[in-house]
N, C-alpha and C positions, 0 to 999 in steps of 0.2 A: 666383483662377482659377475659371471656371464649369465644373462637372462635369456631363456627361450620364450618365444611367443608361439602357441599352438592353438589351432582351432579344432575342437573336438568333433565338429561336423565333417571335417576332412582328414583328420589324423587320428587313427584308432588308438595310437599310443598315448594320447593326451591325458585321458581320464586315469588309466593305470599309473602313468608317471606321476600325476598330481597326488594320487592316493599314497603311493609309496613315499613321496617326499613328506607329505603330512604325517604319516605314521612314524617317520624318522626324525620328527622335530623340526622340519623346515617349513618355510613360508610359501604359499602359492596365492596369487591374485586370481580370484574367480568372479565370474559375472553373477549378479542377482538381478531380479526385476526392479530393484530400487536403485542401487549404485554398485559399482565394482567393490568387491570386499577383499581385504588382505587376511587370508585364512591361515590359522594354525590350529593344532590339536588343543582344544579348550581345556583338556584334562592334564596337560603337560605344562607346568609353570615356566619351565625354561623356554619352551617353544613360544608361549605367550609373551615372555619378556622380549623375544625377538621382534614381536609386533611393535611394542613400544619403541624399541630401538630404531626399527626401520621407519616408523612414522615420525619419530621425535615427539612422541605423545606422552604426557604426564601419566605416571602409573596409577594415579587416584581416579582416573576416568574409566568407569566400568566398560566391559565389552559385552556384546551380545553373542549368545551361543546359538548356533544354527544346527537344526536337526532335519532329518529327511522323512521321518515318520512320527506319528503322534506318540506311539509307545516309547519313543526314545526319551521322552520327557521324565518318565518315572524315576530313573536312577539319578536325575540331576536335581530334584527338588524333594522337600520333606513331605509334601502332600500335593495332590492335584484337586483343587476344589471343583465343584460342578460348574461354577462360572467359567473356569478355564476350559472345561470340556465344551461348554456351549459356544464360547468364542472360537475355539479351534474348528468346531463343525461348520461355523459360518465363514470364518476368514482364513483358515489354513488350508493349503499353502497360500501365502500372501503376505503383504506388507504390514503385519501386526506383530509386535513384540510384547510378550507378557512377562511381567516381573513377579516372581514368587520366592518365598524363603528357600534358600539353596540347601542342597545336601552336602555331606562331607566330601563328595567327590569333586566339587568345584573349588579349585584353588583360589586363594585371595588375589593372585595375580590376574585371574580372569574377572573376578567380581569387583576389582578396585578396592578390596578390603571391606566390602559390604557384606551383610549376612543374607543378601538376596541375589538372585541371578535373573538375568534377562534372556528369554529364549523366543526364538521364532523358527518357523519353517518356511524357507523361501520357495517361490513358485518357479523360479528359473530352472529348466531341466538340467542344465549343466551343474548348477550348484548342488541340486539334490543327488545327481549321479556321483559327484565327487564325494559327498558326505557318505553315501552308501558304500562306495568302493573303499574309502579310508577306514570305515568301520568305527569312527570316533566322531563326537560332536565337534563342530569347528567354531572357535572364536573368530569373528570376521568383521572388524570395523571397516570403514571406507578406506580404499586403497589409495590414499593421498598423503602428502606431507601434512603433518598435524597442523590444524588451523586454516589450511587452504581449502578451496572448493572441492567437494567430493567429485570423483570421476564418474560420468555417466556414459563415456565412450572409451573404447580400447585405447585410442591415442593418448588420452589424458591419463589413464592408469599407467600406460607405458612411460609417459613423460616423468611421472613421479617415482615409479618403482623400478625402472630398468637399472640394473647394477646393485639393487637392494634385495632382490629375491631371485631364486633360480628359475621360476616358471610363472608365466602369465597366460591364462586361458582366454581366448577370444570368444566372447558371447554376443557380439554385436552391441547396439545401443540399448540402454536400459529403458524398460517400458514406463516405469513410474517416474523416475528421475530425482526423487528425494528419499532419504532414508525412511525406514518403517515408523509407523506410529508406535510409541512406547507407552503401555498402559500398566500401571502397577496394581496388583491385587493383593499386595502384602501389607496394606495399611488402611483398613476401614473401607470407606466408599471408593470404588474403582476411580483411579485418577490418571488423566493423561499427563505424562511428563514431557513427551515430545510428539507434536502432531505429524501426521504423514498421510498416506493414501487412504487409510481407514479413518473416516472422519468422526467427530463426536456424535453426529446424528446417527451414523451407522452403528456405533457402539451402543447408543441409548436404545436402539430398536431391540438389542439383545439383553442388555443389562438393566435398563431403566435409568436410574440415577448415575451420572458419570460427571465427575469434576474435572476441571482443567486447571492444572498447576499454574500458580502465578508466574513462575519462571518461564512459561511458554512464550510470553510476550514482554517480559521484564527481565532484567539481569538478575542472575543468581546473587543472593545476599552475600556480604563479605565473609561471613563465618559459616555459610551453608555448604553442605557436602553435595556434589553432583550425584543424584540417584539414578541417572540415566545418561547415556551418551548424548552429546550435543547440548548440554545444559550450561557449559562454560560461558563466560561473559562474551568472548569474541571467538568466532568459529566460522568455518566455511569462507574465509576472507581471501580475496585476491591481493596482489601487491598494490593495485590501485585503491586509493582511499574512496570509500563508498559512503554517501550521505543519502538519507531517505526523505523525500519530499512528501509531507502530509498536508494535502490541500487539493483544490480542483485541478482539472486538466488545464483549464485557462490559466490558473495560477502557476502551474508547472511550466507551461510554455513561456509565460511572462518572466519567470525566474531567470531563464537563460539570457533573455534580453537585458535584464536589469543587473545581472551579476556575471559578466563575461570574465573568463579566466583562461590562461594557457593550459592546454591539455584537458579542458573540460569536455566530458561526454554526457550524454543522456543514457540512462538505463531504463527503457520504456516499453510499453506495450506496442504491439504492431500498428494499432490503429493510430497511435500518436506520432509515430515516426515520420510520416509525410508532412507533418505540421511543423517540424523542428527546423532550426537554422544552425544547429551545432551537430557535430558527429554523434552517432548513437549506436547502441547495441540493443537489440530487442530481446525481451524475455517472455515471449508468448503473447497470446491474444487476451485483451481485456475481458474479464468475466468468463474466460474459459480456463478454469484453474489447472486442468490436466496439462494443457499446453504450457502453462507457467512452470509446473513442477518439471516437465521434460526439458524446459529451456534454461531454467535459472542458473544451475551450476555451470553449464556450458557458456552462458552469457558472461558470468563473472570472470571466467578464464579468458574469454575473448576480449574483455577490456584490457587485460595485460598484454595480450598479443597485439592489440591495436595501438599500444603506447599511451593509454589514458593515464593521467595523473590523478584526476578527480572524476567521479561518476556520481550524478545525482539521479536517484531511482524514483520512479512512481511507486506509490504504495498501494498494494491491492487490499481490498477489504478483508479483514480477519474473520472470514466465515467459510464454512465448507472446507475444501482442500486448500482454499486461500489462507487458512490459518497456518498451514505448513509452509506456505510461501513466505508469509510474514515472519514466521519464526526464524527461517534460514536467513532471510534478508536482514532482519533486525540484528542478528548476530554477526553477519558478514560486515555490517556497518559498525559494530561495536555500540549499537544504540545511539547512533549519531543522527539526529532528526533535524529537519527543517520544518518547523510548524508555522503555517500561515493560515490565519483565520479567513473565513469567507467574506467577500465583498458582495453585498446584495444590492441590487438596484430596485428602487420602488417607484412605481408610476401608476397612472390610472386616470379615471375620469373625474372631473371636478365634482365635488359633492358626494363622492363615493366613500370617503372615509380614510384617505391616505394619512392625514395627520394623526388620526387615532391609531392606525396601524404602526406608524413610526414611533409613537409614544410607547406602545406595547413592545416593539423591538428594543427600544431604549431601556425599558424595565428589565429586559432579558439580558442586558449587558452589551448591547450594540452601541458603538459610537455612531452618532448621526452626523453625516457630512451635510452641512447647510449650504446648499448651492446658492440660495438667495443671498446669504451673507458674503459668499465668495464673489458674487456678481457685484455686490456694493463695493467690496475691497478693491476690485481691479480698476475702478474709476475714481479712487480716492486721489486727492490732490498730489501732484507730483508723479503719478504712475505713468509708465511708458504707454499704456493703452489710452490714457487721457490725451496724450499728445497726438496719437494717431487719429482719435476721434475728432479732435479739433481741426486737424488738417483735412479730414474727410467731410466734415459738416460745418466747418467755419470756426474761426478763433473766438467768435463771440458766444459760443456755447459755454465758455469759461467766464466766471466773474472776475472782478479786479484782483482777487486773491489767488486766482488760478484754480478755483473749485468749480465743479460741474454744475451748470444750470440744467437740471434734469428736464424740466418742462420744455425748454427750448430745444434740447436734444430730441425729445420725444416728438415735437411738432415736425422736425425736419426728417427724423428717421422713419416715422410711420406715415408719411404722406404718400408713399407709394411702395409697391412690393419691391421695386429695385433698391430703394433707400433702406428698406427693412432688411433686405438680404445683405447689403453692405454693412449695416450695423452688426448683424449676426456674424459675418465673416471676420470682423475685428474682435468682437467680444467672446464669441463662443470658444474659439481655440484656447484663449487664456483661462476661461472658466473651466473648461474640460481639463486642461493641464493641471490646474490647482486642485480640482476635485480628484483627479487620479493620484497626484502626489500625496494628498492627505490620506486618501483611502489606502494606498500601498504602505504608507508609513505605519498606519495602525495595524494593517493585516500582517505585516512583517513582524510586529510585536505580538503577534497572536491575539489581537483584539478585533473581533468581528465589527464590520462597518455596514451601515445602511446609507445608501445615497438616495435622498428624496428629490427625484428629478422629474417634474411633470412631463417634459419632452424627452424622456429617456431614450427612446428608440430613434426619434427624429434627429436628436443632436449627436448620436453616435456614442453616448456615455455608456450604453450597454456593452460596448466592446471590452471594457476593462472590469465588468462585473462577472463574478463567478456564477451567479444565478440571478434571475430577475423575477420580481413579484409585481403583479398588477392587481389593483383593487377596483372592483366594479360593483354596481348596484342597480336596482330597478329604476326605471324612469321616474316614477313617482317619488321614490325615496330620495333620489338625487335632487329633484326639483324642490322638494320641501326643505332639504338640508341647506341648499344654497340660499333660498329665500330667508330662512331663519338666521343663517350664519352671517349673511352680508346685508341683511335688512333691505332687500330689493323686492321689486314687484315680480309677479309670475312671468310677465312678458320679458323682463330683463334677465330672469333666470333661464328662460328658454333660449334667449339669444346666446347666452354663454355656452349652454349645453349643445346647441347646434353648431358651434364653432369648433367643437372637439371631435376627435376620432370616435367612431362607433365602438361598442363593446367588442365586436368581433376582431377589431384591429389589435386590441390588447391580448385577447384570448389566443390569437394565432401566433403571437410573438413571445409572450411571457412563459417562463418555465413553471411558475406557479400563479394561479388566479385565485384570489380571495373574493368571493361573492358576499358582499355586505347583506346580512339578512334584514328583513323589514323591521325587525326589532332593534337592530342597531348594535347588538353585542357582538364584537369581533374577537373576543378573547379566545374562544375555542378554535376559530379558524386560524388565528395567528399562532396559537400553540401547535396546531397541526403543521403549519408551514415551517416553524422553527425545528420541529422534530424531523421533518423531511429533509431539510437542509443538513441537519446533523447526522442523519442515518442513511442517507441515500448512497453511501459507499464512497462519497467524495471527501467528506469531512468527518468520517467516523473515527 
């Protein structure tokens, strides 16, 4: 089939030709504000079947019917409830689809065999002009091969549909970039079946209670029927395999260093791209959801163009329009997730209550990485580190069995700043390496970790923590805690306190600061820290 591409803004014949083709049962690709649509007369079952054939789309997947004026809805449904009128007043024309019980005029081919119909009024002027000129409502799913990313640019619609349709209308780039929000009013409480540019919060301002269908962020059940377009298990997928990383940005960057692979790309936010050492395709700006909806489908296609074999995507928070991005991304990957739990670094002043905080994290399911234990292990008999220490500080730091004489090493290592620095240069890299490996091994099994490291920032251990927590307390609280804990005098406690960094040091470096109240109950503060770690958009 020969395919014409016409721009209605420069060719006056484009709209009349499109209308004529549609009235005569043919297909036309039209632009909308969401994505390019593959349009046919929604009332003509033979024309609708051509959509399924052109897309290679299963016939049980319902289609959305597009109208140009609100009054066009009445012949298509059994009744129009007041809620639908309120929604139309607020959001039409625009990216909202409303599902209602259908009238007899809607063929089963259009509704996917359901007794409901999905209707929307697009805001793109070309789409509405074509509908008016054709004089019929249009069924118009995205103009792509079924299962592949929806086209938001003319070039992508042309790539998929040239030779399959007689006419493609050029309407420029689509403003929203993901398909419309689909809301059903046909079954009790209004329920979102597919998120889009009209968010749950916007709908609740009009309707009050609005539910979000479980299938928005989870696969459709084995025996469940798709009540809306875009609910199938895998959808919007490029040829490139896509996996979704659910963890922190630090963890995301770390993943590529720890799991190199041929053809591996990052699918990331613009702010992350400069930090990567692998090829990447960007999908908008972090926390600017509209930029993500405008970029997502193009980015998925660009992965194929770049020759990627595997792309690991950052996961946006599932809120606001980000819910729509997650929905499309999850289905593009076939729900293939990489879940890595947070690695939290814990530090703070002596006597502030770090051990109590660590115990509370442990009760919350965190694995505690004991750096003191690791420090003892690296100098066990026969270890490589022990040999290096003996060479640096004398063979007689070892007893006749090859074990470390700790007091003798301490005498020599702490006699000067230079010797202490030498000791640290030998032991710290090994301790840090083991700390990191233990933490990574648990994180990659989706078990959160807490690293209790007194010199977290000084040692550089914060580099492989996703988030850092510092515990501080008032001067008097710390003094009395140290005296009671260690059984020492006030002067001895003050000597230890003065040897540490001031509170400002930790406050300026840590992501979360827990101030130990004078009463000493840290439960509430730790609970707040845990909630922040889980819901700050990184580990949600």
